[in-house]
C-alpha positions in Angstrom: -40.2 -240.0 -10.5 -39.4 -243.7 -11.0 -39.3 -246.4 -13.6 -42.5 -248.3 -14.4 -41.8 -251.5 -12.7 -44.9 -250.9 -10.6 -47.0 -251.4 -13.7 -45.8 -255.0 -14.1 -48.8 -256.2 -12.0 -51.2 -253.9 -13.8 -50.3 -255.1 -17.3 -48.6 -258.4 -16.7 -46.8 -260.3 -19.4 -47.8 -258.7 -22.8 -46.4 -255.2 -22.3 -42.9 -254.6 -20.8 -42.3 -250.9 -20.1 -38.7 -251.2 -19.1 -36.8 -248.0 -20.0 -39.9 -245.8 -19.6 -40.2 -243.4 -16.7 -43.0 -241.5 -14.9 -42.9 -237.8 -14.5 -44.4 -235.4 -12.0 -48.2 -235.9 -11.6 -50.5 -233.1 -12.7 -54.1 -232.6 -11.5 -57.1 -230.9 -13.0 -60.1 -231.4 -10.8 -61.0 -235.1 -10.8 -58.4 -236.0 -13.5 -54.8 -236.7 -12.7 -52.2 -237.2 -15.5 -48.8 -238.7 -15.0 -46.4 -238.1 -17.9 -44.5 -241.0 -19.4 -41.1 -240.6 -21.2 -38.9 -243.1 -22.8 -37.3 -244.3 -26.0 -38.9 -243.2 -29.2 -39.8 -245.7 -32.0 -39.0 -244.1 -35.4 -40.9 -244.5 -38.7 -44.5 -244.2 -37.4 -46.8 -241.7 -39.2 -48.6 -239.3 -36.7 -52.4 -239.6 -36.8 -53.6 -236.0 -37.3 -51.2 -234.9 -40.0 -50.7 -238.3 -41.7 -54.1 -240.1 -41.4 -57.0 -238.6 -43.3 -60.7 -239.4 -43.4 -61.5 -239.6 -47.1 -65.1 -240.6 -47.1 -68.1 -242.0 -45.3 -70.0 -243.8 -48.0 -72.7 -245.1 -45.7 -73.7 -245.8 -42.1 -71.0 -247.8 -40.3 -68.4 -247.4 -43.2 -65.4 -245.2 -42.8 -62.5 -244.9 -45.2 -59.1 -243.7 -44.0 -55.9 -243.0 -45.9 -52.3 -242.8 -44.9 -51.2 -239.8 -47.0 -47.5 -240.0 -46.1 -44.8 -241.0 -48.6 -43.2 -243.3 -46.2 -43.8 -244.9 -42.8 -46.7 -247.0 -41.4 -49.6 -245.3 -39.6 -51.1 -246.8 -36.4 -54.7 -245.6 -36.3 -55.5 -244.6 -32.7 -57.8 -247.0 -30.9 -61.4 -245.6 -30.8 -60.5 -242.7 -33.1 -63.7 -240.8 -34.2 -64.5 -237.9 -36.4 -66.9 -235.0 -36.2 -67.5 -233.4 -39.6 -70.0 -231.5 -41.7 -72.2 -233.3 -44.3 -71.4 -236.8 -43.1 -72.3 -239.1 -40.2 -70.1 -238.7 -37.2 -68.4 -242.1 -36.7 -65.9 -243.7 -34.3 -63.8 -246.8 -34.9 -64.0 -249.9 -32.6 -60.4 -250.9 -33.3 -56.9 -249.8 -34.2 -55.2 -250.8 -37.6 -52.1 -250.4 -39.6 -52.0 -248.3 -42.8 -49.0 -248.5 -45.1 -47.7 -245.4 -46.8 -50.3 -244.4 -49.4 -52.8 -247.1 -48.3 -56.5 -246.6 -48.2 -58.6 -248.8 -45.9 -62.4 -249.1 -45.5 -63.5 -249.8 -41.9 -66.8 -251.7 -42.3 -67.3 -252.1 -38.5 -67.3 -248.4 -37.5 -69.9 -247.1 -35.0 -72.2 -244.3 -36.1 -72.5 -241.8 -33.3 -74.8 -239.4 -35.0 -77.3 -239.7 -37.8 -76.5 -237.5 -40.8 -75.7 -237.6 -44.5 -72.7 -239.3 -46.0 -70.3 -237.9 -48.5 -66.8 -236.7 -49.4 -65.1 -234.4 -46.9 -62.5 -231.6 -47.1 -59.9 -231.4 -44.3 -61.4 -228.2 -42.9 -64.7 -230.0 -42.3 -63.3 -232.5 -39.8 -61.8 -232.9 -36.4 -61.1 -236.1 -34.5 -61.7 -237.3 -31.0 -61.3 -240.5 -29.0 -64.4 -242.2 -27.6 -65.1 -241.3 -23.9 -63.8 -243.8 -21.4 -67.4 -244.9 -20.5 -67.9 -246.3 -24.0 -64.5 -247.8 -24.8 -64.9 -251.3 -23.3 -68.2 -251.7 -25.1 -66.8 -250.4 -28.4 -63.9 -252.8 -28.2 -66.3 -255.7 -27.5 -68.2 -254.7 -30.7 -65.1 -254.7 -33.0 -65.7 -256.8 -36.1 -69.5 -256.5 -35.9 -70.9 -254.7 -38.9 -73.9 -252.9 -37.4 -73.8 -249.1 -37.5 -76.2 -248.5 -34.6 -74.5 -250.9 -32.3 -73.3 -248.2 -29.8 -76.5 -246.0 -29.8 -78.0 -247.5 -26.7 -74.8 -247.1 -24.8 -74.5 -243.5 -25.9 -78.1 -242.8 -25.0 -77.4 -244.2 -21.5 -74.3 -242.0 -21.1 -76.3 -238.9 -22.1 -79.0 -239.8 -19.7 -76.5 -240.2 -16.8 -75.2 -236.7 -17.7 -78.6 -235.2 -17.5 -79.0 -234.9 -21.3 -81.7 -236.2 -23.6 -81.6 -239.9 -23.9 -80.5 -240.1 -27.5 -77.8 -242.0 -29.4 -76.1 -238.8 -30.3 -72.6 -238.3 -28.9 -72.4 -234.7 -30.2 -74.6 -233.8 -27.3 -71.5 -234.1 -25.2 -68.5 -233.7 -27.6 -69.7 -230.8 -29.7 -72.0 -228.9 -27.4 -69.6 -229.1 -24.4 -66.4 -228.9 -26.5 -65.3 -225.6 -25.0 -65.5 -227.0 -21.5 -63.8 -230.3 -22.3 -60.9 -228.7 -24.1 -60.0 -226.8 -21.0 -58.3 -230.0 -19.7 -55.9 -229.5 -22.6 -54.6 -226.3 -21.0 -55.1 -227.3 -17.4 -52.8 -230.3 -17.9 -49.5 -229.5 -19.5 -47.9 -231.7 -22.2 -44.2 -232.1 -21.3 -41.2 -231.9 -23.6 -40.4 -235.4 -24.8 -43.6 -236.9 -23.4 -44.8 -240.0 -25.3 -47.4 -241.3 -23.0 -49.5 -240.8 -19.8 -51.2 -242.6 -17.0 -54.7 -241.2 -16.2 -56.5 -241.5 -12.9 -60.1 -240.4 -12.1 -60.7 -239.6 -8.4 -57.7 -241.7 -7.5 -58.7 -244.7 -9.5 -56.7 -246.0 -12.5 -58.5 -244.9 -15.7 -56.0 -245.6 -18.5 -52.5 -246.0 -19.9 -51.7 -244.3 -23.2 -48.4 -244.8 -25.0 -47.3 -243.5 -28.4 -44.3 -244.3 -30.6 -42.8 -240.8 -30.2 -43.6 -237.4 -28.8 -45.0 -236.0 -32.1 -47.5 -238.8 -32.3 -48.5 -238.3 -28.6 -48.8 -234.5 -29.1 -51.3 -235.2 -31.9 -53.5 -237.4 -29.8 -53.1 -235.3 -26.7 -56.3 -233.2 -27.1 -58.5 -236.1 -28.2 -57.3 -238.2 -25.2 -57.3 -235.6 -22.4 -60.4 -233.6 -23.5 -62.6 -236.4 -24.7 -61.4 -239.9 -23.8 -60.8 -239.0 -20.2 -62.0 -235.4 -20.0 -65.7 -236.3 -20.3 -65.7 -238.5 -17.2 -63.5 -235.9 -15.4 -65.9 -233.1 -16.3 -68.8 -235.1 -15.0 -67.0 -235.7 -11.7 -65.7 -232.2 -11.3 -66.4 -230.8 -7.8 -68.1 -227.4 -7.4 -65.8 -224.4 -7.9 -65.3 -223.6 -4.2 -64.3 -227.2 -3.5 -61.7 -227.4 -6.3 -60.0 -224.0 -5.4 -56.5 -224.8 -4.3 -55.3 -223.7 -0.9 -52.6 -221.0 -1.0 -49.1 -222.0 0.1 -48.2 -220.8 3.6 -44.8 -219.2 2.6 -43.2 -216.0 3.7 -40.5 -215.9 1.1 -39.2 -217.6 -2.0 -37.3 -220.2 -0.1 -40.3 -221.2 1.9 -42.4 -221.3 -1.3 -39.9 -223.6 -3.0 -39.9 -225.9 0.0 -43.7 -226.0 0.0 -43.8 -226.8 -3.7 -41.3 -229.6 -3.1 -43.4 -231.1 -0.3 -46.5 -230.8 -2.5 -44.8 -232.6 -5.4 -43.5 -235.4 -3.1 -47.0 -235.8 -1.6 -48.5 -236.2 -5.1 -45.9 -238.7 -6.1 -46.6 -240.8 -3.0 -50.3 -240.5 -3.6 -50.0 -241.8 -7.2 -47.8 -244.7 -6.0 -50.6 -245.6 -3.5 -53.1 -245.5 -6.4 -51.0 -247.8 -8.5 -50.6 -250.2 -5.7 -54.4 -250.2 -5.1 -55.3 -250.7 -8.8 -57.2 -253.9 -9.4 -55.1 -256.6 -11.1 -55.8 -259.9 -12.7 -54.9 -262.1 -15.7 -54.7 -260.4 -19.1 -55.3 -262.3 -22.3 -53.6 -261.1 -25.5 -55.1 -261.9 -28.9 -53.2 -261.1 -32.1 -55.2 -259.0 -34.5 -52.8 -258.0 -37.3 -49.2 -257.8 -38.4 -47.2 -255.3 -40.5 -43.6 -256.3 -41.1 -42.2 -256.7 -37.6 -45.1 -255.0 -35.8 -47.9 -256.9 -34.1 -51.3 -255.4 -33.1 -52.9 -257.2 -30.2 -56.1 -256.9 -28.2 -55.7 -257.2 -24.4 -58.7 -258.1 -22.2 -59.0 -258.9 -18.5 -61.3 -258.4 -15.6 -60.2 -254.9 -15.0 -58.3 -253.9 -18.1 -58.9 -253.7 -21.9 -57.4 -252.1 -25.0 -55.0 -252.7 -27.8 -51.2 -252.6 -28.1 -48.6 -252.6 -30.9 -45.3 -254.3 -30.2 -42.1 -255.0 -32.1 -41.0 -258.2 -30.4 -40.8 -257.4 -26.7 -40.6 -253.6 -27.4 -43.8 -251.6 -26.9 -44.6 -249.2 -29.7 -48.2 -248.1 -29.0 -50.7 -248.8 -26.3 -54.2 -247.6 -25.4 -55.4 -249.5 -22.3 -58.2 -248.5 -20.1 -60.1 -249.6 -17.0 -63.0 -251.9 -18.1 -66.4 -250.3 -17.2 -68.4 -252.4 -14.6 -70.7 -254.8 -16.3 -68.9 -255.1 -19.6 -67.3 -258.3 -20.8 -64.8 -257.5 -23.6 -64.4 -260.6 -25.7 
């Protein structure tokens, strides 16, 4: 499609995406995904196969381990786990885990009341917090209070016509089959290591991974849960979302119609990017590991965390700030 120079105004200063390119936009109802390709950064442990939840010894306390023999793990921002015989929790921040390192997150959010304990791998699957909760969760990083997100979860459930309770599983678990349909409706591309997400034509998020394997392992948590929850809520009725058939009498006309449709979608996304709210972004360094730096970005319309190696982007999870939130 093009290089990402159009994002310089969206994320000014802290994150240069030179050398990365946008692919052909894909749409599933209210959700549009634009693939990002670019140079891979070697030596980063992927999150699903490399990072394991070892125990939840109490409310708001989550222990993770990098089980790889080599390589540093970058814990995905707002990673959460649903599991048996322990509280469902989500993290408010990203972190580095050296090979073999175990780290206790004392500032995790409890998103369901349950019993703590040790877990087996078959008992757990991970998600990323829904977009509507992410700015608030980032604001609450560093605060050791296990129930700190319950009111926001209850409000989200209420907006979705569900019982007003601080139980995120009302959305994630009970509607998992519907949400994971976004995984199949939007196609992960070969070599893809990131994506732009739009909801009803409005910028929703920018996700960037160190390499395609890392991104493939966060693909379902991102597309089904981080962005799929809001997209599912905004889905038009079935008759409205049915695509119009192409007016083509032969294969040549069909190919031409497809090319026109692709060009229209590319132009539409360019307009969305140009219309995205912009403003100053503040970067605060949170942690370092060898040459890698983890930073939190906040601004009037954007929030999230990034990992950089000098000027080179390694990981990014940036999202549109929800109205009324003030990430610190």
